[in-house]
Predicted model as a PDB file, atoms N, CA, C, CB and O in Angstrom, pLDDT in the B-factor column:
MODEL        1                                                                  
ATOM      1  N   MET A   1      13.949 199.410 126.659  1.00 85.00           N  
ATOM      2  CA  MET A   1      13.131 200.402 127.331  1.00 85.00           C  
ATOM      3  C   MET A   1      11.825 200.580 126.560  1.00 85.00           C  
ATOM      4  CB  MET A   1      13.887 201.749 127.460  1.00 85.00           C  
ATOM      5  O   MET A   1      11.837 200.758 125.342  1.00 85.00           O  
ATOM      6  N   VAL A   2      10.722 200.532 127.258  1.00 94.00           N  
ATOM      7  CA  VAL A   2       9.432 200.711 126.601  1.00 94.00           C  
ATOM      8  C   VAL A   2       9.108 202.191 126.464  1.00 94.00           C  
ATOM      9  CB  VAL A   2       8.320 199.992 127.380  1.00 94.00           C  
ATOM     10  O   VAL A   2       9.688 203.040 127.141  1.00 94.00           O  
ATOM     11  N   LYS A   3       8.172 202.475 125.575  1.00 95.00           N  
ATOM     12  CA  LYS A   3       7.706 203.849 125.383  1.00 95.00           C  
ATOM     13  C   LYS A   3       6.195 203.833 125.213  1.00 95.00           C  
ATOM     14  CB  LYS A   3       8.396 204.515 124.152  1.00 95.00           C  
ATOM     15  O   LYS A   3       5.600 202.785 124.960  1.00 95.00           O  
ATOM     16  N   VAL A   4       5.590 204.980 125.349  1.00 97.00           N  
ATOM     17  CA  VAL A   4       4.142 205.102 125.177  1.00 97.00           C  
ATOM     18  C   VAL A   4       3.768 204.543 123.807  1.00 97.00           C  
ATOM     19  CB  VAL A   4       3.675 206.592 125.322  1.00 97.00           C  
ATOM     20  O   VAL A   4       4.399 204.858 122.798  1.00 97.00           O  
ATOM     21  N   GLY A   5       2.729 203.707 123.792  1.00 96.00           N  
ATOM     22  CA  GLY A   5       2.259 203.076 122.564  1.00 96.00           C  
ATOM     23  C   GLY A   5       2.722 201.645 122.390  1.00 96.00           C  
ATOM     24  O   GLY A   5       2.148 200.913 121.584  1.00 96.00           O  
ATOM     25  N   ASP A   6       3.755 201.219 123.129  1.00 96.00           N  
ATOM     26  CA  ASP A   6       4.220 199.836 123.040  1.00 96.00           C  
ATOM     27  C   ASP A   6       3.207 198.899 123.691  1.00 96.00           C  
ATOM     28  CB  ASP A   6       5.605 199.680 123.709  1.00 96.00           C  
ATOM     29  O   ASP A   6       2.512 199.271 124.637  1.00 96.00           O  
ATOM     30  N   LYS A   7       3.138 197.689 123.170  1.00 97.00           N  
ATOM     31  CA  LYS A   7       2.281 196.654 123.747  1.00 97.00           C  
ATOM     32  C   LYS A   7       3.163 195.722 124.568  1.00 97.00           C  
ATOM     33  CB  LYS A   7       1.499 195.864 122.635  1.00 97.00           C  
ATOM     34  O   LYS A   7       4.184 195.233 124.083  1.00 97.00           O  
ATOM     35  N   ILE A   8       2.760 195.478 125.826  1.00 97.00           N  
ATOM     36  CA  ILE A   8       3.536 194.617 126.708  1.00 97.00           C  
ATOM     37  C   ILE A   8       2.646 193.567 127.371  1.00 97.00           C  
ATOM     38  CB  ILE A   8       4.252 195.452 127.771  1.00 97.00           C  
ATOM     39  O   ILE A   8       1.425 193.715 127.433  1.00 97.00           O  
ATOM     40  N   ARG A   9       3.282 192.510 127.862  1.00 97.00           N  
ATOM     41  CA  ARG A   9       2.596 191.485 128.660  1.00 97.00           C  
ATOM     42  C   ARG A   9       3.274 191.445 130.026  1.00 97.00           C  
ATOM     43  CB  ARG A   9       2.636 190.063 127.953  1.00 97.00           C  
ATOM     44  O   ARG A   9       4.500 191.377 130.124  1.00 97.00           O  
ATOM     45  N   ILE A  10       2.468 191.489 131.064  1.00 98.00           N  
ATOM     46  CA  ILE A  10       2.992 191.445 132.429  1.00 98.00           C  
ATOM     47  C   ILE A  10       3.351 189.997 132.757  1.00 98.00           C  
ATOM     48  CB  ILE A  10       1.952 192.017 133.459  1.00 98.00           C  
ATOM     49  O   ILE A  10       2.525 189.094 132.631  1.00 98.00           O  
ATOM     50  N   VAL A  11       4.589 189.797 133.177  1.00 98.00           N  
ATOM     51  CA  VAL A  11       5.055 188.481 133.612  1.00 98.00           C  
ATOM     52  C   VAL A  11       4.845 188.335 135.112  1.00 98.00           C  
ATOM     53  CB  VAL A  11       6.548 188.273 133.249  1.00 98.00           C  
ATOM     54  O   VAL A  11       4.370 187.301 135.582  1.00 98.00           O  
ATOM     55  N   TYR A  12       5.201 189.374 135.861  1.00 98.00           N  
ATOM     56  CA  TYR A  12       5.101 189.349 137.321  1.00 98.00           C  
ATOM     57  C   TYR A  12       4.903 190.772 137.828  1.00 98.00           C  
ATOM     58  CB  TYR A  12       6.370 188.703 137.963  1.00 98.00           C  
ATOM     59  O   TYR A  12       5.620 191.688 137.427  1.00 98.00           O  
ATOM     60  N   MET A  13       3.929 190.950 138.709  1.00 97.00           N  
ATOM     61  CA  MET A  13       3.740 192.237 139.370  1.00 97.00           C  
ATOM     62  C   MET A  13       3.721 191.973 140.875  1.00 97.00           C  
ATOM     63  CB  MET A  13       2.413 192.954 138.889  1.00 97.00           C  
ATOM     64  O   MET A  13       2.837 191.279 141.378  1.00 97.00           O  
ATOM     65  N   ASN A  14       4.687 192.523 141.580  1.00 97.00           N  
ATOM     66  CA  ASN A  14       4.858 192.298 143.011  1.00 97.00           C  
ATOM     67  C   ASN A  14       3.572 192.603 143.781  1.00 97.00           C  
ATOM     68  CB  ASN A  14       6.005 193.156 143.545  1.00 97.00           C  
ATOM     69  O   ASN A  14       3.051 193.717 143.715  1.00 97.00           O  
ATOM     70  N   GLY A  15       3.068 191.614 144.505  1.00 96.00           N  
ATOM     71  CA  GLY A  15       1.885 191.794 145.337  1.00 96.00           C  
ATOM     72  C   GLY A  15       0.563 191.806 144.589  1.00 96.00           C  
ATOM     73  O   GLY A  15      -0.490 191.989 145.198  1.00 96.00           O  
ATOM     74  N   GLU A  16       0.604 191.613 143.278  1.00 96.00           N  
ATOM     75  CA  GLU A  16      -0.615 191.662 142.451  1.00 96.00           C  
ATOM     76  C   GLU A  16      -0.636 190.471 141.482  1.00 96.00           C  
ATOM     77  CB  GLU A  16      -0.694 193.011 141.660  1.00 96.00           C  
ATOM     78  O   GLU A  16      -0.539 190.670 140.271  1.00 96.00           O  
ATOM     79  N   PRO A  17      -0.761 189.233 141.993  1.00 96.00           N  
ATOM     80  CA  PRO A  17      -0.680 188.057 141.115  1.00 96.00           C  
ATOM     81  C   PRO A  17      -1.766 188.008 140.044  1.00 96.00           C  
ATOM     82  CB  PRO A  17      -0.755 186.808 141.941  1.00 96.00           C  
ATOM     83  O   PRO A  17      -1.587 187.342 139.024  1.00 96.00           O  
ATOM     84  N   GLN A  18      -2.878 188.692 140.249  1.00 96.00           N  
ATOM     85  CA  GLN A  18      -3.962 188.682 139.269  1.00 96.00           C  
ATOM     86  C   GLN A  18      -3.577 189.402 137.975  1.00 96.00           C  
ATOM     87  CB  GLN A  18      -5.205 189.325 139.864  1.00 96.00           C  
ATOM     88  O   GLN A  18      -4.268 189.260 136.967  1.00 96.00           O  
ATOM     89  N   TYR A  19      -2.493 190.166 137.988  1.00 97.00           N  
ATOM     90  CA  TYR A  19      -2.048 190.876 136.786  1.00 97.00           C  
ATOM     91  C   TYR A  19      -1.136 190.028 135.900  1.00 97.00           C  
ATOM     92  CB  TYR A  19      -1.329 192.148 137.181  1.00 97.00           C  
ATOM     93  O   TYR A  19      -0.909 190.380 134.742  1.00 97.00           O  
ATOM     94  N   SER A  20      -0.612 188.924 136.420  1.00 96.00           N  
ATOM     95  CA  SER A  20       0.269 188.069 135.623  1.00 96.00           C  
ATOM     96  C   SER A  20      -0.452 187.585 134.374  1.00 96.00           C  
ATOM     97  CB  SER A  20       0.760 186.868 136.453  1.00 96.00           C  
ATOM     98  O   SER A  20      -1.572 187.079 134.448  1.00 96.00           O  
ATOM     99  N   GLY A  21       0.197 187.744 133.228  1.00 97.00           N  
ATOM    100  CA  GLY A  21      -0.373 187.308 131.960  1.00 97.00           C  
ATOM    101  C   GLY A  21      -1.195 188.361 131.241  1.00 97.00           C  
ATOM    102  O   GLY A  21      -1.516 188.192 130.064  1.00 97.00           O  
ATOM    103  N   ARG A  22      -1.537 189.433 131.915  1.00 97.00           N  
ATOM    104  CA  ARG A  22      -2.314 190.495 131.257  1.00 97.00           C  
ATOM    105  C   ARG A  22      -1.437 191.256 130.263  1.00 97.00           C  
ATOM    106  CB  ARG A  22      -2.907 191.472 132.307  1.00 97.00           C  
ATOM    107  O   ARG A  22      -0.241 191.455 130.480  1.00 97.00           O  
ATOM    108  N   ALA A  23      -2.060 191.668 129.185  1.00 97.00           N  
ATOM    109  CA  ALA A  23      -1.364 192.472 128.182  1.00 97.00           C  
ATOM    110  C   ALA A  23      -2.074 193.804 128.056  1.00 97.00           C  
ATOM    111  CB  ALA A  23      -1.305 191.743 126.807  1.00 97.00           C  
ATOM    112  O   ALA A  23      -3.251 193.933 128.392  1.00 97.00           O  
ATOM    113  N   GLY A  24      -1.346 194.788 127.569  1.00 97.00           N  
ATOM    114  CA  GLY A  24      -1.944 196.094 127.364  1.00 97.00           C  
ATOM    115  C   GLY A  24      -0.989 197.037 126.660  1.00 97.00           C  
ATOM    116  O   GLY A  24       0.152 196.694 126.351  1.00 97.00           O  
ATOM    117  N   ILE A  25      -1.483 198.213 126.423  1.00 97.00           N  
ATOM    118  CA  ILE A  25      -0.729 199.266 125.755  1.00 97.00           C  
ATOM    119  C   ILE A  25      -0.216 200.251 126.799  1.00 97.00           C  
ATOM    120  CB  ILE A  25      -1.601 199.989 124.693  1.00 97.00           C  
ATOM    121  O   ILE A  25      -0.964 200.676 127.680  1.00 97.00           O  
ATOM    122  N   VAL A  26       1.058 200.612 126.696  1.00 97.00           N  
ATOM    123  CA  VAL A  26       1.636 201.612 127.592  1.00 97.00           C  
ATOM    124  C   VAL A  26       1.012 202.963 127.259  1.00 97.00           C  
ATOM    125  CB  VAL A  26       3.201 201.662 127.463  1.00 97.00           C  
ATOM    126  O   VAL A  26       1.110 203.442 126.129  1.00 97.00           O  
ATOM    127  N   GLU A  27       0.372 203.571 128.252  1.00 97.00           N  
ATOM    128  CA  GLU A  27      -0.315 204.843 128.060  1.00 97.00           C  
ATOM    129  C   GLU A  27       0.447 206.025 128.634  1.00 97.00           C  
ATOM    130  CB  GLU A  27      -1.676 204.782 128.678  1.00 97.00           C  
ATOM    131  O   GLU A  27       0.305 207.152 128.160  1.00 97.00           O  
ATOM    132  N   HIS A  28       1.260 205.765 129.659  1.00 97.00           N  
ATOM    133  CA  HIS A  28       1.957 206.872 130.332  1.00 97.00           C  
ATOM    134  C   HIS A  28       3.130 206.303 131.115  1.00 97.00           C  
ATOM    135  CB  HIS A  28       0.990 207.667 131.280  1.00 97.00           C  
ATOM    136  O   HIS A  28       3.023 205.222 131.695  1.00 97.00           O  
ATOM    137  N   ILE A  29       4.241 207.015 131.137  1.00 97.00           N  
ATOM    138  CA  ILE A  29       5.373 206.697 132.009  1.00 97.00           C  
ATOM    139  C   ILE A  29       5.598 207.937 132.860  1.00 97.00           C  
ATOM    140  CB  ILE A  29       6.684 206.293 131.185  1.00 97.00           C  
ATOM    141  O   ILE A  29       5.900 209.014 132.347  1.00 97.00           O  
ATOM    142  N   ASP A  30       5.445 207.768 134.172  1.00 97.00           N  
ATOM    143  CA  ASP A  30       5.502 208.938 135.050  1.00 97.00           C  
ATOM    144  C   ASP A  30       6.936 209.370 135.346  1.00 97.00           C  
ATOM    145  CB  ASP A  30       4.777 208.646 136.352  1.00 97.00           C  
ATOM    146  O   ASP A  30       7.893 208.756 134.874  1.00 97.00           O  
ATOM    147  N   ASP A  31       7.067 210.423 136.127  1.00 96.00           N  
ATOM    148  CA  ASP A  31       8.374 211.026 136.411  1.00 96.00           C  
ATOM    149  C   ASP A  31       9.335 210.107 137.159  1.00 96.00           C  
ATOM    150  CB  ASP A  31       8.183 212.276 137.205  1.00 96.00           C  
ATOM    151  O   ASP A  31      10.550 210.295 137.096  1.00 96.00           O  
ATOM    152  N   ILE A  32       8.798 209.116 137.865  1.00 96.00           N  
ATOM    153  CA  ILE A  32       9.688 208.188 138.574  1.00 96.00           C  
ATOM    154  C   ILE A  32       9.838 206.860 137.839  1.00 96.00           C  
ATOM    155  CB  ILE A  32       9.167 207.936 139.980  1.00 96.00           C  
ATOM    156  O   ILE A  32      10.398 205.908 138.382  1.00 96.00           O  
ATOM    157  N   GLY A  33       9.337 206.795 136.604  1.00 96.00           N  
ATOM    158  CA  GLY A  33       9.557 205.636 135.746  1.00 96.00           C  
ATOM    159  C   GLY A  33       8.524 204.533 135.842  1.00 96.00           C  
ATOM    160  O   GLY A  33       8.700 203.484 135.222  1.00 96.00           O  
ATOM    161  N   GLN A  34       7.457 204.727 136.593  1.00 97.00           N  
ATOM    162  CA  GLN A  34       6.409 203.712 136.650  1.00 97.00           C  
ATOM    163  C   GLN A  34       5.643 203.707 135.329  1.00 97.00           C  
ATOM    164  CB  GLN A  34       5.447 203.969 137.847  1.00 97.00           C  
ATOM    165  O   GLN A  34       5.391 204.753 134.731  1.00 97.00           O  
ATOM    166  N   ILE A  35       5.282 202.502 134.892  1.00 98.00           N  
ATOM    167  CA  ILE A  35       4.612 202.341 133.606  1.00 98.00           C  
ATOM    168  C   ILE A  35       3.123 202.127 133.838  1.00 98.00           C  
ATOM    169  CB  ILE A  35       5.219 201.159 132.805  1.00 98.00           C  
ATOM    170  O   ILE A  35       2.724 201.193 134.535  1.00 98.00           O  
ATOM    171  N   HIS A  36       2.306 202.994 133.254  1.00 98.00           N  
ATOM    172  CA  HIS A  36       0.852 202.922 133.369  1.00 98.00           C  
ATOM    173  C   HIS A  36       0.291 202.497 132.019  1.00 98.00           C  
ATOM    174  CB  HIS A  36       0.243 204.293 133.828  1.00 98.00           C  
ATOM    175  O   HIS A  36       0.788 202.912 130.972  1.00 98.00           O  
ATOM    176  N   GLY A  37      -0.752 201.663 132.050  1.00 97.00           N  
ATOM    177  CA  GLY A  37      -1.301 201.217 130.779  1.00 97.00           C  
ATOM    178  C   GLY A  37      -2.703 200.683 130.869  1.00 97.00           C  
ATOM    179  O   GLY A  37      -3.364 200.782 131.903  1.00 97.00           O  
ATOM    180  N   SER A  38      -3.147 200.116 129.772  1.00 97.00           N  
ATOM    181  CA  SER A  38      -4.531 199.668 129.620  1.00 97.00           C  
ATOM    182  C   SER A  38      -4.832 198.335 130.297  1.00 97.00           C  
ATOM    183  CB  SER A  38      -4.860 199.562 128.169  1.00 97.00           C  
ATOM    184  O   SER A  38      -5.946 197.834 130.147  1.00 97.00           O  
ATOM    185  N   TRP A  39      -3.909 197.740 131.025  1.00 96.00           N  
ATOM    186  CA  TRP A  39      -4.128 196.450 131.680  1.00 96.00           C  
ATOM    187  C   TRP A  39      -4.869 196.565 132.997  1.00 96.00           C  
ATOM    188  CB  TRP A  39      -2.818 195.769 131.911  1.00 96.00           C  
ATOM    189  O   TRP A  39      -5.275 195.543 133.551  1.00 96.00           O  
ATOM    190  N   GLY A  40      -5.063 197.769 133.523  1.00 89.00           N  
ATOM    191  CA  GLY A  40      -5.788 197.924 134.781  1.00 89.00           C  
ATOM    192  C   GLY A  40      -5.255 199.085 135.583  1.00 89.00           C  
ATOM    193  O   GLY A  40      -4.526 199.923 135.051  1.00 89.00           O  
ATOM    194  N   GLY A  41      -5.602 199.150 136.842  1.00 89.00           N  
ATOM    195  CA  GLY A  41      -5.306 200.303 137.663  1.00 89.00           C  
ATOM    196  C   GLY A  41      -3.913 200.368 138.257  1.00 89.00           C  
ATOM    197  O   GLY A  41      -3.526 201.426 138.755  1.00 89.00           O  
ATOM    198  N   CYS A  42      -3.146 199.300 138.231  1.00 95.00           N  
ATOM    199  CA  CYS A  42      -1.821 199.304 138.845  1.00 95.00           C  
ATOM    200  C   CYS A  42      -0.741 199.643 137.826  1.00 95.00           C  
ATOM    201  CB  CYS A  42      -1.528 197.951 139.486  1.00 95.00           C  
ATOM    202  O   CYS A  42      -0.807 199.243 136.663  1.00 95.00           O  
ATOM    203  N   ALA A  43       0.252 200.391 138.294  1.00 97.00           N  
ATOM    204  CA  ALA A  43       1.403 200.729 137.458  1.00 97.00           C  
ATOM    205  C   ALA A  43       2.511 199.703 137.687  1.00 97.00           C  
ATOM    206  CB  ALA A  43       1.911 202.168 137.767  1.00 97.00           C  
ATOM    207  O   ALA A  43       2.650 199.153 138.779  1.00 97.00           O  
ATOM    208  N   LEU A  44       3.284 199.460 136.655  1.00 98.00           N  
ATOM    209  CA  LEU A  44       4.460 198.601 136.768  1.00 98.00           C  
ATOM    210  C   LEU A  44       5.617 199.403 137.339  1.00 98.00           C  
ATOM    211  CB  LEU A  44       4.841 197.994 135.395  1.00 98.00           C  
ATOM    212  O   LEU A  44       5.872 200.531 136.917  1.00 98.00           O  
ATOM    213  N   ILE A  45       6.306 198.821 138.290  1.00 97.00           N  
ATOM    214  CA  ILE A  45       7.504 199.432 138.860  1.00 97.00           C  
ATOM    215  C   ILE A  45       8.685 198.676 138.255  1.00 97.00           C  
ATOM    216  CB  ILE A  45       7.509 199.372 140.458  1.00 97.00           C  
ATOM    217  O   ILE A  45       8.907 197.505 138.562  1.00 97.00           O  
ATOM    218  N   THR A  46       9.427 199.348 137.407  1.00 94.00           N  
ATOM    219  CA  THR A  46      10.432 198.656 136.602  1.00 94.00           C  
ATOM    220  C   THR A  46      11.546 198.001 137.413  1.00 94.00           C  
ATOM    221  CB  THR A  46      11.034 199.615 135.640  1.00 94.00           C  
ATOM    222  O   THR A  46      12.174 197.057 136.934  1.00 94.00           O  
ATOM    223  N   SER A  47      11.801 198.473 138.613  1.00 95.00           N  
ATOM    224  CA  SER A  47      12.857 197.867 139.436  1.00 95.00           C  
ATOM    225  C   SER A  47      12.391 196.597 140.145  1.00 95.00           C  
ATOM    226  CB  SER A  47      13.350 198.869 140.465  1.00 95.00           C  
ATOM    227  O   SER A  47      13.210 195.864 140.699  1.00 95.00           O  
ATOM    228  N   VAL A  48      11.090 196.332 140.134  1.00 97.00           N  
ATOM    229  CA  VAL A  48      10.531 195.199 140.877  1.00 97.00           C  
ATOM    230  C   VAL A  48       9.748 194.247 139.971  1.00 97.00           C  
ATOM    231  CB  VAL A  48       9.626 195.704 141.996  1.00 97.00           C  
ATOM    232  O   VAL A  48       9.916 193.030 140.053  1.00 97.00           O  
ATOM    233  N   ASP A  49       8.909 194.791 139.124  1.00 98.00           N  
ATOM    234  CA  ASP A  49       8.000 193.991 138.296  1.00 98.00           C  
ATOM    235  C   ASP A  49       8.677 193.560 136.996  1.00 98.00           C  
ATOM    236  CB  ASP A  49       6.719 194.783 137.985  1.00 98.00           C  
ATOM    237  O   ASP A  49       9.687 194.128 136.580  1.00 98.00           O  
ATOM    238  N   GLN A  50       8.086 192.532 136.366  1.00 98.00           N  
ATOM    239  CA  GLN A  50       8.644 192.007 135.121  1.00 98.00           C  
ATOM    240  C   GLN A  50       7.586 192.039 134.028  1.00 98.00           C  
ATOM    241  CB  GLN A  50       9.176 190.568 135.318  1.00 98.00           C  
ATOM    242  O   GLN A  50       6.410 191.774 134.279  1.00 98.00           O  
ATOM    243  N   TYR A  51       8.012 192.365 132.819  1.00 97.00           N  
ATOM    244  CA  TYR A  51       7.118 192.423 131.672  1.00 97.00           C  
ATOM    245  C   TYR A  51       7.915 192.094 130.417  1.00 97.00           C  
ATOM    246  CB  TYR A  51       6.442 193.819 131.554  1.00 97.00           C  
ATOM    247  O   TYR A  51       9.145 192.139 130.414  1.00 97.00           O  
ATOM    248  N   LYS A  52       7.189 191.761 129.346  1.00 97.00           N  
ATOM    249  CA  LYS A  52       7.806 191.482 128.053  1.00 97.00           C  
ATOM    250  C   LYS A  52       7.191 192.403 127.010  1.00 97.00           C  
ATOM    251  CB  LYS A  52       7.625 189.988 127.651  1.00 97.00           C  
ATOM    252  O   LYS A  52       5.981 192.629 126.999  1.00 97.00           O  
ATOM    253  N   LEU A  53       8.018 192.918 126.156  1.00 96.00           N  
ATOM    254  CA  LEU A  53       7.557 193.720 125.039  1.00 96.00           C  
ATOM    255  C   LEU A  53       6.964 192.782 123.995  1.00 96.00           C  
ATOM    256  CB  LEU A  53       8.713 194.577 124.439  1.00 96.00           C  
ATOM    257  O   LEU A  53       7.620 191.829 123.575  1.00 96.00           O  
ATOM    258  N   ILE A  54       5.730 193.044 123.574  1.00 94.00           N  
ATOM    259  CA  ILE A  54       5.074 192.216 122.565  1.00 94.00           C  
ATOM    260  C   ILE A  54       5.376 192.754 121.180  1.00 94.00           C  
ATOM    261  CB  ILE A  54       3.554 192.162 122.801  1.00 94.00           C  
ATOM    262  O   ILE A  54       5.740 192.001 120.276  1.00 94.00           O  
ATOM    263  N   GLU A  55       5.222 194.053 121.019  1.00 63.00           N  
ATOM    264  CA  GLU A  55       5.555 194.685 119.747  1.00 63.00           C  
ATOM    265  C   GLU A  55       5.838 196.140 119.996  1.00 63.00           C  
ATOM    266  CB  GLU A  55       4.420 194.515 118.712  1.00 63.00           C  
ATOM    267  O   GLU A  55       5.284 196.744 120.914  1.00 63.00           O  
ATOM    268  N   GLU A  56       6.683 196.691 119.198  1.00 50.00           N  
ATOM    269  CA  GLU A  56       6.999 198.107 119.359  1.00 50.00           C  
ATOM    270  C   GLU A  56       6.147 198.935 118.433  1.00 50.00           C  
ATOM    271  CB  GLU A  56       8.481 198.374 119.097  1.00 50.00           C  
ATOM    272  O   GLU A  56       5.787 198.500 117.339  1.00 50.00           O  
ATOM    273  N   LYS A  57       5.831 200.120 118.877  1.00 53.00           N  
ATOM    274  CA  LYS A  57       5.057 201.045 118.056  1.00 53.00           C  
ATOM    275  C   LYS A  57       5.955 201.529 116.912  1.00 53.00           C  
ATOM    276  CB  LYS A  57       4.517 202.254 118.910  1.00 53.00           C  
ATOM    277  O   LYS A  57       7.092 201.943 117.137  1.00 53.00           O  
ATOM    278  N   ASN A  58       5.439 201.472 115.707  1.00 60.00           N  
ATOM    279  CA  ASN A  58       6.174 201.952 114.554  1.00 60.00           C  
ATOM    280  C   ASN A  58       6.114 203.467 114.499  1.00 60.00           C  
ATOM    281  CB  ASN A  58       5.621 201.342 113.263  1.00 60.00           C  
ATOM    282  O   ASN A  58       5.037 204.060 114.566  1.00 60.00           O  
ATOM    283  N   GLU A  59       7.269 204.083 114.378  1.00 56.00           N  
ATOM    284  CA  GLU A  59       7.315 205.536 114.274  1.00 56.00           C  
ATOM    285  C   GLU A  59       7.463 205.919 112.813  1.00 56.00           C  
ATOM    286  CB  GLU A  59       8.474 206.124 115.120  1.00 56.00           C  
ATOM    287  O   GLU A  59       8.238 205.304 112.080  1.00 56.00           O  
ATOM    288  N   LYS A  60       6.721 206.935 112.388  1.00 53.00           N  
ATOM    289  CA  LYS A  60       6.793 207.387 110.997  1.00 53.00           C  
ATOM    290  C   LYS A  60       7.340 208.777 110.914  1.00 53.00           C  
ATOM    291  CB  LYS A  60       5.434 207.333 110.336  1.00 53.00           C  
ATOM    292  O   LYS A  60       7.474 209.324 109.819  1.00 53.00           O  
TER     293      LYS A  60                                                      
ENDMDL                                                                          
END                                                                             
């Protein structure tokens, strides 16, 4: 499960092929679980889209 601050790479975003391969930082996870981040205007829908965690944010 990703959290705010994690860096991810989009593998597949349903209906948005231009987002494949983009990376970014998770900025917000909304109440229905969509992941918003610095990769652009579309949110990832975890039940449909695919992504890979690049690195986890270190907590201190």
